C-alpha positions as CSV (number, residue, x, y, z in Angstrom):
1,X,13.3,8.1,-20.8
2,X,12.4,5.1,-18.8
3,X,9.9,4.0,-16.2
4,X,7.3,1.5,-15.3
5,X,4.5,1.2,-17.9
6,X,1.9,2.6,-15.5
7,X,3.8,5.8,-15.2
8,X,3.1,6.7,-18.9
9,X,-0.6,6.4,-18.6
10,X,-3.0,4.4,-20.7
11,X,-2.9,4.8,-24.5
12,X,-0.4,5.4,-27.3
13,X,2.9,7.1,-26.7
14,X,5.8,8.1,-29.0
15,X,9.4,8.3,-27.9
16,X,12.0,10.1,-30.0
17,X,15.7,10.5,-29.5
18,X,18.6,12.1,-31.2
19,X,22.3,11.4,-30.5
20,X,25.5,12.8,-31.8
21,X,28.8,11.0,-31.4
22,X,32.2,12.7,-30.9
23,X,32.9,12.8,-34.6
24,X,29.7,14.8,-35.2
25,X,27.6,12.0,-36.7
26,X,24.0,12.4,-35.8
27,X,21.3,9.7,-35.6
28,X,17.8,9.7,-34.5
29,X,15.0,7.2,-34.0
30,X,11.4,7.0,-32.9
31,X,9.2,4.3,-31.5
32,X,5.6,4.1,-30.6
33,X,4.2,1.9,-27.8
34,X,0.8,1.5,-26.2
35,X,0.1,1.0,-22.6
36,X,-3.0,-1.1,-21.8
37,X,-4.4,-2.6,-18.6
38,X,-5.5,-6.2,-18.1
39,X,-6.8,-8.0,-15.0
40,X,-3.5,-9.7,-14.7
41,X,-1.5,-6.5,-15.0
42,X,-3.7,-4.8,-12.4
43,X,-3.3,-7.7,-10.0
44,X,0.5,-7.4,-10.5
45,X,0.3,-3.8,-9.4
46,X,-1.8,-4.6,-6.4
47,X,0.8,-7.2,-5.4
48,X,3.6,-4.7,-5.9
49,X,1.9,-1.8,-4.1
50,X,0.1,-3.3,-1.2
51,X,1.9,-3.5,2.1
52,X,-0.7,-5.8,3.7
53,X,-1.0,-9.5,2.6
54,X,-4.7,-9.7,3.6
55,X,-5.5,-6.5,1.6
56,X,-3.6,-7.8,-1.3
57,X,-5.5,-11.1,-1.3
58,X,-8.8,-9.4,-1.0
59,X,-8.1,-7.1,-3.9
60,X,-6.8,-9.9,-6.1
61,X,-9.8,-12.0,-5.3
62,X,-12.1,-9.2,-6.5
63,X,-10.1,-8.8,-9.7
64,X,-10.3,-12.6,-10.3
65,X,-14.1,-12.4,-9.8
66,X,-14.3,-9.5,-12.3
67,X,-12.1,-11.3,-14.8
68,X,-14.3,-14.4,-14.8
69,X,-17.6,-12.7,-14.6
70,X,-20.3,-14.1,-16.9
71,X,-21.6,-10.6,-17.9
72,X,-20.8,-6.9,-17.8
73,X,-23.0,-6.2,-14.8
74,X,-21.3,-8.8,-12.6
75,X,-17.9,-7.6,-13.8
76,X,-18.7,-4.0,-13.0
77,X,-20.0,-5.0,-9.6
78,X,-16.8,-6.8,-8.8
79,X,-14.7,-3.9,-10.0
80,X,-16.8,-1.5,-7.9
81,X,-16.1,-3.7,-4.9
82,X,-12.4,-3.6,-5.8
83,X,-12.5,0.2,-6.0
84,X,-14.3,0.5,-2.7
85,X,-11.6,-1.6,-1.0
86,X,-8.8,0.4,-2.7
87,X,-10.4,3.7,-1.4
88,X,-10.6,2.2,2.1
89,X,-6.9,1.3,2.0
90,X,-5.8,4.7,0.6
91,X,-3.2,6.0,3.0
92,X,-3.0,2.7,4.8
93,X,-1.9,-0.4,2.8
94,X,-1.7,1.8,-0.3
95,X,-0.4,5.3,-0.8
96,X,-2.9,7.9,-1.9
97,X,-1.2,8.0,-5.4
98,X,-1.2,4.2,-5.7
99,X,-4.9,4.0,-4.8
100,X,-5.8,6.7,-7.4
101,X,-3.8,4.8,-10.0
102,X,-5.5,1.5,-9.2
103,X,-8.9,3.1,-9.4
104,X,-8.1,4.7,-12.7
105,X,-7.0,1.4,-14.2
106,X,-9.9,-0.5,-12.8
107,X,-12.3,2.1,-14.4
108,X,-10.6,1.3,-17.8
109,X,-11.6,-2.3,-17.4
110,X,-15.3,-1.6,-17.1
């Protein structure tokens, strides 16, 4: 199992595997990992997803404003502006699935 962190969803995940070699020896292992969102990781996804440089810059500026906000209300307002721009770019500079993911992750930062 492999994939980008965002494909696993936010929260804790456990991955288990068992393997058997040609001699019949079996081994198994398990690991747990947690997927979290930060302003920087969300900005990285915007940069990766967006097909329009101006849209990318506008979204990243809104995330930067949210990250440096002096209080929760200002942060929420900046994230709401981010989400509104993402919605406006759904099906344009962003696919519908990418837009939905970015909004979900932005909500987790509120």
